[in-house]
All heavy atoms as an XYZ file, in Angstrom:
838
protein
N      97.238     83.410     69.094
C      98.293     84.209     69.689
C      98.178     85.629     69.141
O      98.024     85.821     67.952
C      99.657     83.599     69.352
C     100.812     84.321     69.990
S     102.418     83.557     69.657
C     102.305     82.103     70.658
N      98.272     86.621     70.021
C      98.087     88.000     69.596
C      99.393     88.726     69.324
O      99.368     89.829     68.819
C      97.302     88.786     70.660
O      98.024     88.727     71.883
C      95.921     88.226     70.846
N     100.523     88.130     69.652
C     101.807     88.784     69.379
C     102.247     88.452     67.962
O     101.991     87.378     67.454
C     102.885     88.409     70.414
C     103.067     86.902     70.502
C     102.545     88.990     71.773
C     104.185     86.460     71.403
N     102.920     89.406     67.319
C     103.214     89.260     65.911
C     104.694     89.259     65.569
O     105.099     88.616     64.623
C     102.541     90.386     65.127
C     101.037     90.343     65.190
C     100.437     91.487     64.421
N      99.029     91.722     64.387
C      98.037     91.042     64.867
N      98.243     89.964     65.507
N      96.796     91.398     64.748
N     105.482     90.013     66.287
C     106.877     90.166     65.883
C     107.730     88.987     66.334
O     107.423     88.296     67.299
C     107.491     91.458     66.464
O     107.485     91.384     67.879
C     106.744     92.686     65.991
N     108.806     88.809     65.622
C     109.766     87.762     65.953
C     110.350     87.994     67.353
O     110.548     87.061     68.115
C     110.865     87.757     64.901
C     111.804     86.584     65.000
C     112.791     86.617     63.885
N     112.073     86.865     62.621
C     112.555     86.619     61.440
N     113.755     86.148     61.307
N     111.866     86.862     60.359
N     110.596     89.273     67.672
C     111.145     89.612     68.989
C     110.225     89.146     70.110
O     110.671     88.523     71.080
C     111.348     91.126     69.110
C     111.784     91.559     70.496
C     111.614     93.036     70.763
O     111.049     93.751     69.917
O     112.052     93.469     71.830
N     108.939     89.426     69.981
C     107.988     89.056     71.028
C     107.864     87.538     71.155
O     107.845     86.993     72.260
C     106.627     89.687     70.746
N     107.789     86.850     70.037
C     107.698     85.382     70.071
C     108.948     84.775     70.700
O     108.864     83.842     71.495
C     107.484     84.822     68.670
C     106.079     84.999     68.185
C     105.834     84.204     66.906
N     104.928     84.991     66.092
C     105.181     85.408     64.877
N     106.293     85.090     64.283
N     104.307     86.144     64.221
N     110.106     85.324     70.314
C     111.370     84.837     70.877
C     111.418     85.077     72.383
O     111.816     84.188     73.147
C     112.556     85.513     70.194
C     113.866     85.183     70.821
N     114.457     83.943     70.710
C     114.688     85.917     71.612
C     115.583     83.934     71.391
N     115.738     85.123     71.950
N     111.013     86.258     72.801
C     111.025     86.588     74.228
C     110.120     85.645     75.021
O     110.502     85.154     76.091
C     110.588     88.034     74.430
C     110.694     88.578     75.840
C     112.127     88.516     76.353
C     110.191     90.009     75.879
N     108.942     85.360     74.497
C     108.034     84.435     75.173
C     108.658     83.044     75.264
O     108.586     82.393     76.300
C     106.688     84.380     74.455
C     105.618     83.516     75.109
C     105.335     83.951     76.549
C     104.341     83.547     74.287
N     109.308     82.605     74.207
C     109.983     81.305     74.211
C     111.086     81.276     75.270
O     111.226     80.300     76.002
C     110.575     80.990     72.825
O     109.510     80.978     71.874
C     111.287     79.657     72.805
N     111.854     82.356     75.345
C     112.921     82.448     76.346
C     112.332     82.398     77.747
O     112.794     81.638     78.608
C     113.761     83.732     76.144
C     114.683     83.986     77.319
C     114.566     83.628     74.856
N     111.305     83.199     78.005
C     110.673     83.208     79.330
C     110.119     81.832     79.695
O     110.181     81.422     80.847
C     109.551     84.241     79.400
C     110.010     85.664     79.608
C     109.323     86.719     79.023
C     111.109     85.981     80.403
C     109.721     88.032     79.216
C     111.516     87.288     80.595
C     110.814     88.308     80.003
O     111.204     89.609     80.199
N     109.589     81.117     78.730
C     109.048     79.784     79.010
C     110.135     78.802     79.444
O     109.835     77.790     80.052
C     108.299     79.249     77.789
C     106.958     79.906     77.611
C     106.261     79.435     76.364
N     104.886     79.919     76.311
C     104.183     80.045     75.210
N     104.707     79.706     74.030
N     102.949     80.506     75.244
N     111.391     79.117     79.151
C     112.509     78.271     79.572
C     112.991     78.555     80.991
O     113.817     77.819     81.520
N     112.498     79.604     81.606
C     112.916     79.970     82.964
C     112.113     79.182     83.989
O     111.007     78.720     83.723
C     112.688     81.449     83.209
C     113.552     82.373     82.413
C     114.295     82.069     81.301
C     113.750     83.757     82.654
N     114.932     83.190     80.844
C     114.621     84.248     81.654
C     113.266     84.644     83.603
C     115.016     85.572     81.600
C     113.669     85.970     83.541
C     114.545     86.421     82.558
N     112.677     79.067     85.211
C     111.895     78.416     86.267
C     110.984     79.456     86.932
O     111.123     80.659     86.720
C     112.786     77.688     87.278
C     113.632     78.603     88.142
O     113.193     79.706     88.486
O     114.749     78.188     88.493
N     110.036     78.971     87.722
C     109.004     79.840     88.301
C     109.593     80.952     89.165
O     109.120     82.090     89.119
C     108.019     79.011     89.123
S     106.990     77.915     88.114
N     110.601     80.650     89.949
C     111.187     81.666     90.833
C     111.854     82.779     90.027
O     111.719     83.958     90.358
C     112.191     81.021     91.796
C     112.621     81.931     92.925
C     111.460     82.490     93.747
O     110.503     81.763     94.039
O     111.527     83.698     94.081
N     112.558     82.419     88.970
C     113.168     83.435     88.101
C     112.094     84.332     87.474
O     112.279     85.548     87.368
C     113.971     82.778     86.977
C     115.254     82.112     87.406
C     115.913     81.386     86.248
O     115.232     80.597     85.564
O     117.119     81.611     86.040
N     110.989     83.729     87.072
C     109.905     84.498     86.471
C     109.263     85.441     87.479
O     108.914     86.578     87.137
C     108.858     83.560     85.865
C     109.305     82.835     84.604
C     108.352     81.700     84.264
C     109.416     83.814     83.440
N     109.104     85.002     88.716
C     108.561     85.884     89.757
C     109.456     87.100     89.935
O     108.973     88.232     90.013
C     108.447     85.142     91.096
C     107.318     84.163     91.166
C     107.311     83.464     92.510
C     106.351     82.315     92.535
N     106.417     81.555     93.796
N     110.751     86.868     89.992
C     111.693     87.970     90.160
C     111.672     88.906     88.950
O     111.724     90.126     89.107
C     113.104     87.433     90.391
C     113.262     86.730     91.717
C     114.603     86.016     91.855
O     115.493     86.182     91.024
N     114.734     85.224     92.895
N     111.597     88.351     87.759
C     111.587     89.164     86.535
C     110.316     89.997     86.435
O     110.371     91.174     86.083
C     111.736     88.271     85.295
C     111.695     89.002     83.977
C     112.914     89.868     83.695
O     113.808     90.001     84.565
O     112.980     90.438     82.601
N     109.164     89.410     86.743
C     107.921     90.178     86.661
C     107.934     91.310     87.681
O     107.487     92.419     87.380
C     106.670     89.296     86.858
O     106.758     88.600     88.088
C     106.499     88.319     85.720
N     108.474     91.051     88.860
C     108.574     92.103     89.882
C     109.532     93.205     89.417
O     109.221     94.394     89.510
C     109.036     91.510     91.216
C     109.174     92.554     92.292
C     108.048     93.069     92.937
C     110.420     93.050     92.648
C     108.166     94.037     93.922
C     110.550     94.029     93.627
C     109.416     94.519     94.252
O     109.541     95.487     95.219
N     110.697     92.808     88.899
C     111.684     93.780     88.434
C     111.099     94.674     87.345
O     111.249     95.900     87.373
C     112.927     93.050     87.900
C     114.052     93.992     87.439
C     115.125     93.268     86.667
N     114.707     92.822     85.355
C     114.554     93.622     84.288
N     114.779     94.913     84.392
N     114.178     93.126     83.131
N     110.410     94.058     86.395
C     109.803     94.837     85.313
C     108.700     95.761     85.825
O     108.609     96.916     85.403
C     109.252     93.909     84.230
C     110.294     93.213     83.364
C     109.657     92.085     82.555
C     110.989     94.202     82.453
N     107.879     95.273     86.744
C     106.798     96.101     87.292
C     107.356     97.325     88.010
O     106.846     98.443     87.845
C     105.927     95.276     88.240
N     108.415     97.136     88.780
C     109.042     98.256     89.493
C     109.642     99.249     88.503
O     109.476    100.466     88.645
C     110.114     97.741     90.485
C     110.968     98.872     91.026
C     109.454     96.976     91.623
N     110.329     98.753     87.485
C     110.945     99.632     86.484
C     109.886    100.422     85.714
O     110.056    101.621     85.455
C     111.803     98.813     85.526
N     108.782     99.770     85.358
C     107.702    100.439     84.634
C     107.091    101.532     85.505
O     106.889    102.662     85.059
C     106.625     99.418     84.191
C     107.182     98.514     83.098
C     105.358    100.128     83.722
C     106.340     97.282     82.830
N     106.806    101.199     86.751
C     106.222    102.162     87.684
C     107.136    103.370     87.876
O     106.687    104.519     87.870
C     105.953    101.487     89.027
C     105.430    102.414     90.096
C     104.046    102.959     89.813
O     103.280    102.301     89.095
O     103.736    104.058     90.328
N     108.425    103.120     88.003
C     109.394    104.201     88.204
C     109.423    105.135     86.990
O     109.402    106.355     87.138
C     110.781    103.633     88.453
C     111.827    104.677     88.730
C     113.171    104.040     89.012
C     114.234    105.104     89.252
N     115.556    104.496     89.432
N     109.448    104.565     85.796
C     109.470    105.390     84.579
C     108.205    106.219     84.437
O     108.250    107.374     84.027
C     109.660    104.524     83.344
C     111.072    104.035     83.214
C     111.271    103.353     81.900
N     112.639    102.857     81.832
C     113.243    102.564     80.727
N     112.625    102.683     79.584
N     114.479    102.115     80.729
N     107.064    105.616     84.788
C     105.803    106.354     84.693
C     105.765    107.486     85.713
O     105.309    108.580     85.415
C     104.615    105.414     84.900
C     104.352    104.506     83.726
C     103.196    103.560     83.962
O     102.385    103.807     84.876
O     103.111    102.550     83.234
N     106.230    107.204     86.923
C     106.204    108.194     87.996
C     107.183    109.328     87.732
O     106.843    110.495     87.875
C     106.540    107.519     89.332
C     106.164    108.319     90.518
C     106.308    107.558     91.841
N     106.720    106.181     91.776
C     107.956    105.746     92.012
N     108.912    106.588     92.320
N     108.248    104.467     91.946
N     108.393    109.000     87.333
C     109.444    109.999     87.137
C     109.256    110.764     85.829
O     109.290    111.989     85.803
C     110.844    109.340     87.179
C     111.919    110.334     86.810
C     111.102    108.744     88.553
N     109.064    110.040     84.748
C     109.006    110.685     83.437
C     107.612    110.901     82.896
O     107.423    111.582     81.893
N     106.626    110.278     83.514
C     105.262    110.393     83.016
C     105.053    109.712     81.681
O     104.138    110.042     80.942
N     105.917    108.741     81.365
C     105.862    108.065     80.066
C     105.707    106.562     80.284
O     106.346    105.984     81.154
C     107.163    108.336     79.274
C     107.181    107.566     77.970
C     107.336    109.819     79.031
N     104.867    105.963     79.480
C     104.706    104.511     79.524
C     105.702    103.888     78.548
O     105.718    104.236     77.365
C     103.271    104.102     79.141
C     102.289    104.632     80.167
C     103.158    102.593     79.006
C     100.838    104.406     79.798
N     106.546    102.999     79.046
C     107.493    102.287     78.185
C     106.745    101.103     77.579
O     106.500    100.094     78.252
C     108.697    101.822     79.004
C     109.781    101.210     78.142
O     109.446    100.482     77.185
O     110.959    101.445     78.440
N     106.378    101.230     76.310
C     105.534    100.231     75.655
C     106.221     98.875     75.533
O     105.611     97.835     75.781
C     105.102    100.734     74.282
C     104.290    102.033     74.297
C     104.084    102.536     72.879
C     102.968    101.830     75.005
N     107.485     98.879     75.147
C     108.203     97.607     74.990
C     108.378     96.913     76.331
O     108.228     95.697     76.434
C     109.544     97.834     74.310
C     109.365     98.216     72.835
C     110.647     98.331     72.068
N     111.184     97.008     71.801
C     112.419     96.636     72.150
N     113.232     97.454     72.761
N     112.835     95.437     71.863
N     108.714     97.671     77.367
C     108.895     97.077     78.686
C     107.562     96.522     79.208
O     107.528     95.475     79.841
C     109.473     98.093     79.677
C     109.930     97.454     80.978
S     110.670     98.623     82.128
C     112.174     99.029     81.271
N     106.476     97.214     78.906
C     105.149     96.729     79.301
C     104.827     95.421     78.586
O     104.272     94.501     79.181
C     104.086     97.784     79.006
O     104.301     98.931     79.796
N     105.187     95.338     77.305
C     104.986     94.098     76.551
C     105.808     92.969     77.189
O     105.294     91.875     77.405
C     105.409     94.271     75.094
C     105.315     92.990     74.276
S     106.034     93.111     72.626
C     107.773     93.180     72.977
N     107.062     93.262     77.522
C     107.927     92.259     78.165
C     107.300     91.774     79.464
O     107.305     90.575     79.753
C     109.307     92.855     78.461
C     110.152     93.029     77.248
N     111.465     92.660     77.214
C     109.889     93.531     76.026
C     111.977     92.933     76.028
N     111.022     93.467     75.291
N     106.764     92.712     80.251
C     106.153     92.343     81.527
C     104.987     91.386     81.324
O     104.876     90.360     82.009
C     105.695     93.602     82.280
C     105.054     93.300     83.585
N     103.696     93.290     83.746
C     105.589     92.978     84.781
C     103.418     92.974     85.003
N     104.548     92.778     85.646
N     104.116     91.697     80.381
C     102.960     90.823     80.139
C     103.390     89.449     79.634
O     102.803     88.426     80.030
C     101.979     91.484     79.178
C     101.163     92.551     79.830
N     100.183     92.295     80.749
C     101.227     93.902     79.719
C      99.653     93.419     81.167
N     100.271     94.421     80.555
N     104.418     89.384     78.811
C     104.911     88.083     78.343
C     105.527     87.281     79.487
O     105.341     86.062     79.561
C     105.922     88.276     77.214
C     105.345     88.829     75.902
C     106.459     89.136     74.926
C     104.327     87.885     75.305
N     106.223     87.954     80.393
C     106.793     87.261     81.558
C     105.676     86.734     82.456
O     105.776     85.628     82.999
C     107.716     88.201     82.337
N     104.607     87.498     82.602
C     103.466     87.046     83.409
C     102.815     85.825     82.765
O     102.436     84.874     83.462
C     102.441     88.186     83.630
C     101.161     87.663     84.267
C     103.046     89.285     84.495
N     102.695     85.825     81.446
C     102.138     84.650     80.744
C     102.967     83.418     81.077
O     102.426     82.367     81.441
C     102.095     84.884     79.211
C     101.851     83.569     78.461
C     101.028     85.896     78.856
N     104.284     83.536     80.949
C     105.159     82.391     81.235
C     105.039     81.963     82.691
O     105.038     80.771     82.995
C     106.607     82.744     80.898
N     104.912     82.925     83.603
C     104.754     82.594     85.028
C     103.443     81.858     85.270
O     103.404     80.867     86.002
C     104.817     83.874     85.871
C     104.670     83.694     87.380
C     105.764     82.795     87.935
C     104.699     85.060     88.069
N     102.370     82.316     84.656
C     101.083     81.640     84.806
C     101.126     80.234     84.222
O     100.564     79.292     84.788
C      99.971     82.458     84.147
C      99.558     83.732     84.881
C      98.720     84.620     83.971
C      98.815     83.391     86.157
N     101.796     80.075     83.089
C     101.923     78.750     82.475
C     102.775     77.828     83.337
O     102.567     76.618     83.363
C     102.528     78.864     81.086
C     101.610     79.486     80.070
C     102.263     79.715     78.721
O     103.504     79.638     78.605
O     101.522     79.972     77.771
N     103.719     78.400     84.048
C     104.640     77.639     84.880
C     103.896     76.829     85.946
O     104.257     75.707     86.238
C     105.626     78.615     85.548
S     106.929     77.845     86.490
N     102.849     77.396     86.516
C     102.118     76.715     87.576
C     100.916     75.937     87.105
O     100.174     75.366     87.899
N     100.697     75.887     85.812
C      99.496     75.240     85.252
C      99.519     73.724     85.466
O     100.543     73.092     85.312
C      99.405     75.563     83.762
C      98.040     75.321     83.170
C      97.936     76.051     81.842
C      96.671     75.763     81.111
N      95.464     76.181     81.778
N      98.367     73.201     85.828
C      98.210     71.754     85.930
C      98.800     71.128     87.181
O      99.061     69.933     87.223
N      98.992     71.916     88.213
C      99.555     71.375     89.450
C      98.454     71.199     90.495
O      98.400     71.904     91.495
C     100.674     72.284     89.971
C     101.836     72.375     89.012
C     102.926     73.317     89.497
O     102.793     73.988     90.511
N     104.013     73.374     88.752
N      97.565     70.264     90.236
C      96.509     69.946     91.185
C      95.403     70.984     91.264
O      94.768     71.125     92.301
N      95.165     71.690     90.185
C      94.124     72.708     90.177
C      92.762     72.093     89.888
O      92.658     71.097     89.187
C      94.409     73.758     89.100
C      95.631     74.584     89.354
C      95.866     75.606     88.242
O      95.575     75.296     87.072
O      96.330     76.691     88.578
N      91.737     72.747     90.417
C      90.377     72.354     90.054
C      90.097     72.883     88.658
O      90.842     73.709     88.132
C      89.351     72.961     91.040
O      89.374     74.392     90.897
C      89.654     72.572     92.475
N      89.022     72.429     88.069
C      88.650     72.892     86.730
C      88.399     74.394     86.743
O      88.768     75.109     85.806
C      87.413     72.149     86.242
N      87.799     74.899     87.819
C      87.521     76.327     87.932
C      88.825     77.129     88.016
O      88.966     78.165     87.366
C      86.657     76.593     89.169
C      86.186     78.006     89.306
C      85.268     78.161     90.509
C      84.747     79.577     90.620
N      83.827     79.712     91.754
N      89.776     76.657     88.802
C      91.070     77.339     88.918
C      91.825     77.304     87.593
O      92.456     78.289     87.204
C      91.917     76.696     90.015
C      91.389     76.932     91.414
C      92.054     76.045     92.460
O      92.553     74.957     92.098
O      92.062     76.443     93.635
N      91.745     76.181     86.904
C      92.395     76.058     85.602
C      91.776     77.027     84.595
O      92.493     77.669     83.827
C      92.305     74.624     85.085
C      93.046     74.440     83.774
O      94.272     74.683     83.750
O      92.397     74.080     82.781
N      90.466     77.137     84.613
C      89.781     78.056     83.707
C      90.169     79.502     84.019
O      90.404     80.302     83.108
C      88.273     77.886     83.814
N      90.258     79.830     85.291
C      90.644     81.182     85.699
C      92.077     81.486     85.243
O      92.367     82.571     84.750
C      90.525     81.326     87.213
C      90.690     82.754     87.684
C      90.401     82.908     89.164
N      88.984     82.669     89.413
C      88.522     81.966     90.436
N      89.338     81.429     91.303
N      87.230     81.808     90.607
N      92.967     80.516     85.395
C      94.363     80.693     84.965
C      94.426     80.887     83.443
O      95.143     81.738     82.947
C      95.201     79.492     85.376
C      96.678     79.615     85.006
C      97.455     78.376     85.391
N      97.480     78.142     86.800
C      98.432     78.620     87.629
N      99.413     79.328     87.150
N      98.390     78.350     88.907
N      93.651     80.099     82.711
C      93.619     80.213     81.254
C      93.120     81.594     80.832
O      93.680     82.207     79.913
C      92.737     79.108     80.644
O      93.308     77.842     80.997
C      92.653     79.225     79.136
N      92.093     82.104     81.502
C      91.600     83.447     81.205
C      92.660     84.500     81.494
O      92.819     85.459     80.737
C      90.335     83.753     82.011
C      89.053     83.093     81.523
C      87.916     83.360     82.490
C      88.692     83.592     80.130
N      93.412     84.329     82.570
C      94.486     85.265     82.905
C      95.585     85.235     81.848
O      96.116     86.278     81.450
C      95.083     84.948     84.278
O      94.159     85.216     85.288
N      95.928     84.036     81.397
C      96.938     83.900     80.336
C      96.459     84.612     79.078
O      97.207     85.385     78.460
C      97.251     82.414     80.060
C      98.035     81.818     81.244
C      98.020     82.247     78.749
C      98.182     80.307     81.199
N      95.209     84.382     78.700
C      94.650     85.027     77.508
C      94.670     86.546     77.647
O      94.993     87.266     76.699
C      93.223     84.548     77.238
C      93.155     83.107     76.788
O      94.208     82.525     76.444
O      92.038     82.542     76.805
N      94.324     87.041     78.840
C      94.316     88.488     79.082
C      95.718     89.075     78.912
O      95.892     90.093     78.226
C      93.794     88.787     80.491
C      94.067     90.187     80.936
N      93.338     91.260     80.479
C      95.007     90.692     81.774
C      93.824     92.372     81.015
N      94.824     92.052     81.804
N      96.718     88.448     79.505
C      98.080     88.977     79.429
C      98.655     88.853     78.012
O      99.415     89.724     77.580
C      98.990     88.319     80.471
C      98.717     88.821     81.853
N      99.132     90.064     82.277
C      98.042     88.273     82.883
C      98.740     90.245     83.526
N      98.072     89.173     83.911
N      98.287     87.822     77.278
C      98.707     87.719     75.872
C      98.089     88.858     75.064
O      98.756     89.468     74.221
C      98.302     86.369     75.279
C      99.185     85.219     75.691
S     100.887     85.400     75.141
C     100.692     85.151     73.398
N      96.829     89.143     75.322
C      96.150     90.225     74.636
C      96.807     91.566     74.955
O      97.034     92.393     74.057
C      94.680     90.245     75.044
O      94.013     91.323     74.455
N      97.123     91.791     76.228
C      97.783     93.034     76.629
C      99.178     93.141     76.006
O      99.582     94.215     75.558
C      97.883     93.129     78.149
C      96.561     93.423     78.822
C      96.008     94.789     78.423
O      96.618     95.808     78.782
O      94.969     94.823     77.741
N      99.906     92.038     75.957
C     101.233     92.049     75.326
C     101.099     92.434     73.858
O     101.874     93.244     73.345
C     101.911     90.685     75.461
N     100.101     91.886     73.182
C      99.859     92.219     71.786
C      99.490     93.673     71.597
O      99.927     94.334     70.647
N      98.705     94.195     72.524
C      98.305     95.603     72.449
C      99.517     96.523     72.586
O      99.702     97.450     71.797
C      97.292     95.908     73.549
C      96.772     97.327     73.539
C      95.571     97.449     74.444
N      95.918     97.361     75.831
C      95.948     98.413     76.659
N      95.650     99.614     76.211
N      96.255     98.256     77.912
N     100.364     96.271     73.579
C     101.564     97.091     73.761
C     102.534     96.927     72.594
O     103.209     97.866     72.198
C     102.247     96.783     75.090
C     101.539     97.429     76.251
C     100.813     96.669     77.156
C     101.586     98.803     76.442
C     100.154     97.265     78.217
C     100.931     99.414     77.491
C     100.216     98.634     78.383
O      99.566     99.227     79.435
N     102.584     95.722     72.043
C     103.435     95.491     70.876
C     102.955     96.342     69.697
O     103.753     97.023     69.045
C     103.412     94.014     70.503
C     104.219     93.691     69.263
C     104.013     92.263     68.809
O     102.865     91.775     68.829
O     105.012     91.652     68.430
N     101.657     96.332     69.425
C     101.110     97.130     68.319
C     101.356     98.615     68.544
O     101.726     99.343     67.622
C      99.611     96.860     68.148
C      99.303     95.504     67.559
C      97.833     95.343     67.232
N      96.943     95.516     68.371
C      96.646     94.562     69.259
N      97.176     93.359     69.149
N      95.818     94.810     70.243
N     101.155     99.066     69.770
C     101.394    100.474     70.081
C     102.860    100.847     69.865
O     103.163    101.913     69.325
C     100.979    100.786     71.517
C      99.471    100.844     71.769
C      99.182    100.814     73.264
C      98.869    102.082     71.128
N     103.764     99.973     70.283
C     105.193    100.289     70.142
C     105.624    100.323     68.680
O     106.584    100.994     68.325
C     106.052     99.285     70.931
O     106.055     98.015     70.317
N     104.898     99.611     67.829
C     105.210     99.579     66.396
C     104.447    100.630     65.602
O     104.613    100.739     64.396
C     104.891     98.193     65.822
C     105.711     97.041     66.374
C     105.135     95.712     65.900
C     107.163     97.181     65.986
N     103.593    101.384     66.306
C     102.791    102.387     65.611
C     101.681    101.781     64.797
O     101.207    102.382     63.834
N     101.241    100.602     65.174
C     100.177     99.888     64.436
C      98.948     99.692     65.323
O      98.325     98.648     65.317
C     100.695     98.515     63.984
C     101.878     98.585     63.060
S     102.674     96.999     62.724
C     101.421     95.780     62.872
N      98.607    100.705     66.087
C      97.507    100.581     67.039
C      96.190    100.296     66.335
O      95.918    100.815     65.255
C      97.391    101.855     67.858
N      95.402     99.476     66.973
C      94.065     99.160     66.482
C      93.039     99.880     67.371
O      93.398    100.405     68.431
C      93.834     97.648     66.542
N      91.812     99.909     66.961
C      90.772    100.543     67.759
C      90.726     99.867     69.142
O      90.709     98.651     69.237
C      89.429    100.406     67.065
C      88.316    101.147     67.781
C      87.024    101.074     67.028
C      85.969    101.847     67.801
N      84.687    101.831     67.136
N      90.723    100.680     70.174
C      90.684    100.154     71.538
C      92.050     99.947     72.161
O      92.158     99.554     73.311
N      93.119    100.209     71.424
C      94.465    100.015     71.935
C      94.998    101.198     72.740
O      96.100    101.131     73.267
C      95.466     99.754     70.793
C      95.416     98.329     70.284
O      94.845     97.479     70.972
O      95.965     98.088     69.203
N      94.241    102.281     72.828
C      94.735    103.475     73.487
C      95.154    103.176     74.927
O      94.577    102.353     75.599
C      93.680    104.584     73.504
C      93.217    105.014     72.133
C      92.150    104.105     71.544
O      91.573    103.284     72.280
O      91.911    104.205     70.335
N      96.196    103.873     75.364
C      96.699    103.734     76.736
C      96.742    105.114     77.354
O      97.230    106.055     76.741
C      98.125    103.140     76.745
C      98.671    103.077     78.153
C      98.130    101.763     76.116
N      96.229    105.235     78.561
C      96.298    106.520     79.271
C      97.394    106.448     80.320
O      97.536    105.443     81.007
C      94.965    106.862     79.937
O      94.604    105.806     80.821
C      93.873    107.063     78.909
N      98.144    107.502     80.421
C      99.250    107.564     81.399
C      98.738    108.081     82.717
O      97.755    108.741     82.820
C     100.361    108.451     80.874
């Protein structure tokens, strides 16, 4: 797991308790809010971006194992890993603990 803070772990746990439809709505809401802030203010909201990636992880996990082929399951697992990594990256950036390769361009 690439997330470190108690807040991020708690948020992921909370999202995992939601149903798939709620997660779809939340990921959409966060994506729209992030896009609006970037467009209007030219600023990336690091915490909101982390929240979005954690919600996407929970959404991807929500549909896991529902009659998927091995290839589809592997693709879903890679997507989950990618979004966990991105959540960790935004978390580190928001805490001022960026690692090499964590840079974000607006």
